[in-house]
N, C-alpha and C positions, 0 to 999 in steps of 0.2 A: 418244415423244409429248412435245411441248414443255410445260414447266411453265407453268401459269397464274399470273401474278403478281398476288397479292391484296394490296391496300393495306389495312393495319389502322389504323383510327381508334378509339381506345379510352381508357378511364379505369379503371384498377384491376386488370386481369387479372393483371398480373405480381406484384402485392402479395397477391392472394387465392389464388394458386396455380393460376389457371385458364389462364394463358398456355400451359402445357405441353399442356393439353387442346386448345387452339386449334391449336397447331402439329401435334399428332398427327392431328387431323381433317383439316387441310390436306394433310399428307403422305399420308394415305390416298387422297386424290383427285388426287395428283400436282400439288399447288399449292404455291407459295412465298409465305409471308407476309413482307411487308416494311413498314417505316415510311417514309413519304415524307420526304425530306430538305427541310428549310426552315431559315430563319434567324430571328433574334430580331425583325427588322423585319417579317417575315411574320406573326409571332404578334401583334404590336401592331396591325398593319393589319387582320388577320383579325378580331380581336375587335371592332374599331370598325365595320368594314363589315358584319359579319354581323348586328348588331343585338341581340345577347344579351349582357347584362352578367353574365358568369359569374365565380365566385370561384375555381373549381378550375383550377390551372395545367395539369393534364392535359387538361381539357376545352377550354381555350384552344388548346392544342397540336393537339387533334383538329380544331377548327374551322379553324385555319390550314392543316392538312394537307388538309382537305376542299376548301378554296378553291384550293389549289395543283393539286389533281387536276382540278377543274372548269375552271380557267384553262389547263390543258395544260402547266403547268410541271413536272409529274411524270407519267410514263407508268405506267399500270397496266392490267390486263385486267379487274379487278373490285374491289369495295370491301366490306370487312367492318367493321361498326361494333359495338362491344361496350362496354356499361357495366353497372355493378352495379344490380340491380333495386331495391335499397333506397334509392337516391339519387334524389330528385325532380328536382334540377337536371340530373343526368345523363340522366334520362328525357326531359326537354325537349330537351336538346341532341341526344341520339340521334335523336329523331323529326325534329327540324328539319334536321339534317345529312342524314339519309336522304332527306327530301323535296327538299332543295336539290340534292343530287347527281343524284337521279332526274330532276328537272325541267330540269337544266341540262347534262346530259351523256348519253352513250349507255352509260355504265358500269353493268353490273348491280351492284346493291347490296342487301345484306341486313343488318338490324340484329338484335342479340341482347342480351337482358337476362340476365346470368349470376348464379349463386349460387356459393358456395364448393363446392357439391356437383356442379357441372356436370362432365360427363364428355365425352370425345371422341365417344362414341356419340350424345349429344344434339345435338352440333354437326354430325355427319356429313351428314345430309340437307341441311342448309343449305349446307354447303360443296360438296356434290355438285351441288346445283342451281346454285350460283353459278358453278362451273367449267363446267358443261354449257352455260349461257347464253353464256359467253365462248368456248367451243370450238365449239359446235354450233349457232350461230345459223341457219345455212342449213338444217339439219335441222329445227329448231324452227319455221321459217317454212313448213314443208311443210303444204299445205292439203288435198291429195287422197291417199287411200289407193289403192294399186294392187295388183293380183294377189290372192293368197289369203294372209292373214296371221292370226296368232293373238296375242292379248294376254291376259296373266294378271295379275291384281291379287291378291297374297297379303296381305290385310289382317289387322289384329289381331283383328277380330271376324268378318269374312266373307271368303270367297275367291270371286273372280269370274273368268270367262273369256269372251272374245268372239272369234268368227271373223268377219273382214271380207273381203268379196270385191268388188273393184272399187268401193270407196267406199261400200259398203252393209253394214250389220250383218246377217249371215246366220245366226248362231247365238249363243246365250248360255248360260251356266251360272252358278249361284249356290248356295253352301252356307255354313253357319257354319264358321269355321276351327276345326278340332280338331287332328289331326296335319297339319302343314303340307304335306308332300308328298302325302299321301293326299287331302286336301281339294283340292289343285291338280289331281291326276290325275282326280278325279271330276268336277270342273267342266269340265275340258278335254274329257272324254269326252262330257259333256252338250252342250257347245257344238258339237263336231264332228258329233254325231248330228243336232242340230237343223239344222245347215248342210248336212247331207248330203254331207260330205267326210270323208276319212281324214287321219291325221296326215301321211302321205306326200305329200298334196296341198298341205300348208302350205309356203309359200315362205320365210317369215321369221317369227320369234317375238320378242315383247317381254315383259318382266316388270317389275313394279313392286310397291310395298308393302313391309311389314316382312319378308316372306319372299322378297323378290326374288332375293337372292343364292343361297340354297339351291335354290329352284325353277329359277332361270335356269341354274344349273350342271347340274342334273339333266336338264333338257329341252333343253340346248344352245341357249339363247336367243341371238339375234343382238344384242339390245339389253337391257341390264339398267339400269334408270333409276329414280331417286328420283321420288316422287309429285308433287312441286311442279310440275316442268315437264310431266310426263305429264298431270296433271290439267288443267293450263291448256289443253293441246291438245285433250284430250277434251271439255272444257266448251265451248270456242268452236266445235268441230266440231258437237256435238249441238245447240247453241243457234243455229247458223248465224250466228255473229258473228265470223268469222275476220278481218274487217277493222275497224280502229278500236279504241277502248278498251272494256274490260269489267272487271268485278270478279267473281272466283270465290270462293265460300265453301263450304268442306267441313268440316262438323262430324262428326268421325269417332268411332270407338269409344274411342280413347285420347287423341287430340289433335285440334286444329282447325287449319285452314289458311285464310288469307285472302290472295288473290293479285290484284294489279293487273296486268292483261294489256293489251298493246298489239299488235295485229295477230298474235295468237296466241302472243306471246313474253312471259313474265313480266317485268314491270318492277321491281316490288318485292313482297315477300311476307313473311309472318310465320307462324309455326306454334307450337303448344304451348298452354299454359294452366296456371294455378296448380294446378288440381285436376281430377280426373275429374268433378267436379260440373258442369263446363262442357262435357261431352262426351255422346256418344250413350249411354255407359254409364249415366249418371244417368237418362236417359229410359227405358232398359230396366228399371232398378230401380223407377222410378215405375209403369210398366205392370204389373210383377210385384206391386207393393204394392196396386195397384187391382184386381188379379185379371183383367186383360185381356191379350191378346196385343199385342205392340209395334205390330202393324199396325192395331190398334183405337185406339191412343192418340191419333192425329191427329184422327180424326172426333170422338172424345170431347172433346178440347180445343176443337174448333171450336164446341161447344155451351156452353162455359163462359166465365167472366170471370176473368182472371188477377188483377185488382185485389182480388178478394174473399178472397185467400189470401196471407198473408205467406210468402215463400219465400227461403231462403238456400242457394244451391247453390255458393257459393264453396268449400265443403268438402263432399264427397259424404256424409260422416258427418252434418254439420249439416243438409244438404239432406234426407237421409232422416228426420232428427228432425223437420224442418218438416212433412214429409209426414204422419208419424204424428200430430203435434200437431193438424194441420189436420183430419184425418179424425176424430180423437177429439173435436174441438170441433164436429163436425157439418157441416163443409164437404162440398159435393157432389163426387163423383168428377169431374164435368165441370170444376168450378172448380179442383180440384187439378191435373188434367191441363193445363189452360190455364196455371196458375201455374208449373208445372214447365217447360213450353215457353218461357214468357216469361223465366224465370230463366236458362235456358241461353243463349237469344238475347241477353239483356242482358249476360251475362258475356263472350260472344264479342265483342259490340259494344264493350265497355269495354276489353278486353284486346288483341284482335287488330285490330279495325277502326279503331282510332285510329292505327295505324302503317302503313296503306296508304291510297292515294288512292282514295276510293270514286267510281267512274264507272259510269254506267249503260251497258248493262244489268247488273244484279246477278244473277248466276247461282248458284243453290244446287245442289250436287251431292252424291253419296254417298247411302248408305241413309237418313240422317236427312232428306234432302230430300223423302222420301215422307211425312213426318209433317206433315200440313197445318197443325196448330197451331203448329209451330215455324216454318214458312215465313211464316205470318201474323204471328207475333210479330217476326220479323226485319224484315219489310216495314214494320210499325208503327214500329219503332225507327229504321229508315233513312228512313222517310217516302218509300218508293219501292216500285214493283211489282217483286217478285222472280220471276225466270224459273226454272222447273224443267223442263228439257227431257226429252223421252221418253228412257228408258234412263239417266236420271241416276245410278242406283245402280251402273252399270257404267263410270263415268267413267274410272277408271284403266286398266281393260282396253281400253277404246276408244282412249284416248290411246296406249297401248303398241302396239296393233295398227296404228294409223295411222302412228306414227313408225317402226315396224319395217319398213314397206314401203320405207323408204329404204335398207334393207340387202339387198333382193332382188338377186341377181346380175344384172349387166348394167345396173343403175341407175347 
């Protein structure tokens, strides 16, 4: 397999010790990191033409390298932009460079804000998605599922399985994730039973999610894929928006994903979050504190007003403290539920959605998309109607099953 050449535009990873982690993540997906060659005149011209008066020499270098890529003076398969999350100037340059490359070239690009504690594991999904877009653009352009395929999404909170037959969802299975393999085997059994088929009838299998490698190896999957590209395919398939632009938002149990999609292919994306306070985990804790099931949190929030309760979910500990204080002060469960939903949506809006180009339709997927109060809060912040397609909680499994059909023998 030919190595994917990933151009690195960065400031600081070599000084903070993060460069080793970047190189290891790239090596794990058979990619080659390189720095575009430019000269001093390019740096001076780049700074003047880009329109940002930056002080950092490394950021000036990153801008010049970005322009060289867009102008075709340096060849690359993908672009990785990395800066320290503590630097405001770097954050501006990182965001503007990502937008500039995305809008003016066909190069897949991902930006990342690192800390000194960054590990190769936290970078792996991003690198895997970046190289997948570069290598498998034809597969990602696939619009129709054919034959009988199985998709399994082994997530941090829940495990899902979907059986698809000739472009229709025939069976589904869903369970909380406990033991990774047992949860996968149980949901597969449920999906097969609902579809009325046996494992021997399945022609191709795809896996995604945190447990994708373990599950994929055990069930001999044809496709083992990170969730960024898989979720993009599943979202546009379910929302029937496979042509044109769209934005996919997935607020998960441990991290969040925001993906700008064009014709079913991710253009730019971001994932992560400062704290679990911006994830579905915080909403689960809120429901538990209110004494309701997570499925009841959405309707409860729809009856409340978020502005009546001050909420801090930037840290899950402080967010929980806000919950306790609000209830002790006499706030209603409805208002607390609405405030928790608004707080999570606000943090995703401020952290993730500032780094992707928001284009309608905006599609919310994953289990949290079934929480109506969260969907309403996101729509209010974006001032846009948010689409939640049927089967949105099975997004990764659907995308895996769809893409796996490209591996059916004879295709």
